[in-house]
Each structure stands twice: as C-alpha cells, then as structure tokens.
C-alpha positions as CSV (number, residue, x, y, z in Angstrom):
1,M,97.2,68.2,108.2
2,T,100.2,66.6,106.5
3,D,98.9,65.9,102.9
4,V,97.4,69.1,101.5
5,Q,97.7,68.0,97.9
6,P,94.1,66.9,97.7
7,V,93.0,70.4,98.8
8,I,95.3,72.1,96.3
9,D,94.0,69.8,93.6
10,R,90.5,71.1,94.2
11,V,91.5,74.8,93.7
12,R,90.6,76.4,90.4
13,F,93.7,78.5,89.8
14,A,93.3,81.3,87.2
15,P,95.3,81.0,83.9
16,D,98.2,83.0,85.6
17,G,98.4,80.2,88.2
18,L,97.0,82.3,91.1
19,V,94.0,82.2,93.3
20,P,92.7,85.2,95.3
21,A,93.0,84.7,99.1
22,I,90.7,86.7,101.4
23,I,92.3,87.2,104.8
24,Q,89.9,87.6,107.7
25,Q,90.4,88.1,111.4
26,W,89.2,84.8,112.9
27,D,87.3,86.1,115.9
28,S,85.7,89.4,114.7
29,H,85.3,88.2,111.1
30,E,86.7,91.5,109.9
31,V,88.1,91.4,106.3
32,L,91.7,92.4,106.6
33,M,93.1,92.1,103.1
34,L,93.2,90.3,99.8
35,G,96.3,88.6,98.4
36,Y,97.1,86.0,95.8
37,M,98.5,82.5,96.2
38,D,99.9,80.0,93.7
39,A,99.9,76.3,94.6
40,E,103.2,76.6,96.6
41,A,102.1,79.6,98.6
42,L,98.8,77.8,99.5
43,R,100.8,74.7,100.5
44,R,103.1,76.8,102.7
45,T,100.0,78.5,104.2
46,L,98.3,75.3,105.0
47,T,101.3,73.5,106.4
48,E,103.4,76.2,108.2
49,G,100.8,78.1,110.1
50,R,101.7,81.5,108.6
51,V,100.1,83.1,105.6
52,T,102.3,83.1,102.5
53,F,101.4,85.0,99.3
54,W,102.8,85.2,95.8
55,S,103.7,88.9,95.0
56,R,102.6,89.8,91.5
57,S,104.7,92.9,91.5
58,R,108.0,91.4,92.9
59,Q,107.4,87.9,91.4
60,E,108.4,86.2,94.6
61,Y,106.9,84.6,97.7
62,W,106.3,86.8,100.8
63,R,105.2,85.8,104.2
64,K,103.2,88.5,106.0
65,G,105.2,89.9,108.8
66,D,108.7,88.8,108.0
67,T,109.9,92.3,107.5
68,S,107.1,94.4,109.2
69,G,106.5,92.2,112.2
70,H,102.8,92.3,111.5
71,A,102.3,88.6,111.1
72,Q,99.2,86.5,110.2
73,Y,98.9,83.2,112.0
74,V,96.5,80.7,110.4
75,R,93.5,79.7,112.4
76,S,91.5,78.0,109.6
77,A,91.1,78.0,105.8
78,A,88.2,77.2,103.4
79,L,87.6,77.1,99.7
80,D,84.5,78.9,98.3
81,C,81.8,76.8,96.5
82,D,83.6,77.1,93.1
83,G,87.1,76.5,94.4
84,D,88.3,79.7,92.9
85,T,88.8,81.7,96.1
86,V,90.4,80.9,99.4
87,L,89.3,82.3,102.7
88,V,92.0,82.2,105.4
89,Q,91.0,83.1,109.0
90,V,94.0,84.4,110.9
91,E,95.2,85.9,114.2
92,Q,96.5,89.2,112.9
93,I,99.4,90.7,114.8
94,G,99.7,94.5,114.1
95,A,98.5,96.1,110.9
96,A,97.3,94.0,108.0
97,C,97.8,96.6,105.3
98,H,101.2,97.6,103.9
99,T,100.1,101.3,104.5
100,G,100.1,100.6,108.3
101,T,96.3,100.6,108.6
102,H,94.5,97.9,110.5
103,T,92.9,96.6,107.3
104,C,93.3,97.4,103.7
105,F,89.7,98.6,103.6
106,D,90.1,101.3,106.3
107,G,91.3,104.2,104.2
108,D,88.9,104.7,101.2
109,P,85.2,104.4,102.1
110,V,82.9,104.6,99.1
111,E,79.5,106.2,99.2
112,V,76.7,103.8,98.2
113,V,72.9,103.7,98.0
114,E,72.1,101.3,100.8
115,G,69.7,98.5,99.7
116,F,67.5,96.4,101.8
117,P,64.2,94.6,101.1
118,G,61.5,97.1,100.5
119,A,63.8,100.1,100.3
120,L,64.0,100.4,96.5
121,S,61.0,100.3,94.2
C-alpha cells in the first residue's frame, strides 16, 4: 500500500489528535497492549511494517522495540465501525509490555461476576 492518506482521512481522531490503537497478536488473537497514534504514527505504521506510537508522556514518536528489542511487525490493520479505534495485528517479538510481561494485561486480573445468557435473573 503506497497511498495511505485515504485511510488516515477516514480516522476520527480525538480532539487531542490521537486515536487508540489496540495491538493484537495476529495468530492467537491475544490482546497485547493499547497505545495511541496520531496521523503520522499511523502513516508510519501502515507504510513501514513496524508499529509506531505517539508517546503522550514523552511527547514524541516511539517505535516498539527500538530500545528493548521487543518489536512489533505489522501483519494487518483495520478501523473499527466508527473509525475511532485502530486494530493492528502484529507478530510480537519478545514482551509487549514495558514491564517485561508478555502482554500489558497479564499482571492485574480483576474479579468479575461472569455473565452468560440465563445466568443472571
């Protein structure tokens, strides 16, 4: 894909110019992390084959794995039905979370009441 501008034009960026990006392992469909992208980070992600984010805390672009070696190689991408969230399927190399865990959702499970049809009255 060379001209990604039509895709970027369809994205509904928040007032701060960012869109949430859900990062998912392409083959297992495991959710690895959530990051944020502006139009340029999304353009880089779609055209360079590596996931690029906008760091809200550092106010700069960062490409997953450049310092840690735990890279994310893009396999596919999709917009949700409203165009306000991006799903990027990746081949994750190493840990996805900055804490060193496999996913950002490994470390703090939350107790819930499980719901399924007929379980709650």
